[in-house]
C-alpha positions as CSV (number, residue, x, y, z in Angstrom):
1,X,-100.1,41.2,59.8
2,X,-96.4,40.5,59.5
3,X,-95.0,37.4,58.1
4,X,-91.4,36.4,58.8
5,X,-90.2,34.3,55.9
6,X,-86.9,32.4,56.4
7,X,-84.6,30.1,54.4
8,X,-84.8,32.3,51.3
9,X,-82.3,32.0,48.4
10,X,-79.5,34.6,48.6
11,X,-80.6,35.9,45.3
12,X,-84.3,36.4,46.0
13,X,-85.8,39.8,45.2
14,X,-88.6,41.8,46.8
15,X,-90.5,41.6,43.5
16,X,-90.3,37.8,43.5
17,X,-91.7,37.6,47.0
18,X,-94.5,40.1,46.1
19,X,-95.4,37.9,43.1
20,X,-95.4,34.8,45.2
21,X,-97.4,36.1,48.2
22,X,-99.5,38.2,46.0
23,X,-101.3,35.1,44.7
24,X,-103.1,35.1,48.1
25,X,-103.8,38.8,48.5
26,X,-102.3,42.3,48.5
27,X,-98.8,42.5,49.8
28,X,-98.6,45.9,51.6
29,X,-94.9,45.9,52.1
30,X,-91.9,43.6,51.9
31,X,-88.4,44.0,53.4
32,X,-85.6,41.6,52.6
33,X,-82.8,41.4,55.1
34,X,-79.4,42.0,53.3
35,X,-76.0,40.8,54.3
36,X,-73.0,43.1,53.9
37,X,-71.5,40.9,51.2
38,X,-72.1,42.0,47.7
39,X,-75.7,43.2,48.4
40,X,-77.1,39.6,48.7
41,X,-80.1,38.5,50.7
42,X,-79.5,37.3,54.2
43,X,-82.2,34.7,53.7
44,X,-85.0,36.4,55.7
45,X,-87.9,38.8,54.7
46,X,-90.7,40.5,56.5
47,X,-93.9,40.8,54.5
48,X,-97.0,42.9,55.5
49,X,-100.5,41.6,54.4
50,X,-103.9,41.8,55.9
51,X,-104.8,39.2,58.5
52,X,-106.9,36.9,56.5
53,X,-104.8,37.0,53.4
54,X,-101.6,36.6,55.3
55,X,-102.9,33.6,57.2
56,X,-103.9,31.9,54.0
57,X,-100.5,32.7,52.3
58,X,-98.6,31.4,55.3
59,X,-100.6,28.2,55.5
60,X,-100.2,27.5,51.7
61,X,-96.5,28.4,51.4
62,X,-94.9,27.3,54.6
63,X,-92.7,24.4,53.9
64,X,-93.0,24.7,50.2
65,X,-90.0,25.0,47.9
66,X,-89.2,28.4,46.4
67,X,-86.1,28.9,44.3
68,X,-84.9,25.4,45.5
69,X,-85.3,26.1,49.2
70,X,-88.0,25.2,51.6
71,X,-89.8,28.3,53.0
72,X,-90.2,28.7,56.8
73,X,-92.9,31.2,57.8
74,X,-93.7,32.6,61.2
75,X,-96.7,34.8,61.9
76,X,-95.5,37.9,63.8
77,X,-98.1,39.3,66.1
78,X,-98.1,42.4,68.3
79,X,-96.4,42.4,71.6
80,X,-99.4,40.9,73.3
81,X,-100.0,37.9,71.1
82,X,-96.4,37.1,70.2
83,X,-95.2,35.2,67.2
84,X,-96.5,31.8,66.0
85,X,-94.6,29.4,63.8
86,X,-96.9,27.5,61.4
87,X,-96.1,23.7,61.6
88,X,-95.2,22.3,58.3
89,X,-97.6,19.4,59.0
90,X,-100.6,21.8,59.1
91,X,-100.2,22.7,55.4
92,X,-102.9,21.5,53.0
93,X,-102.2,18.6,50.8
């Protein structure tokens, strides 16, 4: 499963994201979108995890602060199922 993670700090690293999401399972891959200015993050990353672990990570981390920014996570499905944004209200207390 792919997770689209938005609103990231411009200084976030792939290792930080692996550590954060790795609490919920194995991160198979991560790609941070970079701007052309000074090699800084564009605020978006795509993470690959297995389905169950990715769903748990998305539900737990969506809307939570990370490096002083609130994360916004969208589940990215295949072309048939499409993408699904996880509502912030659906997160556990």
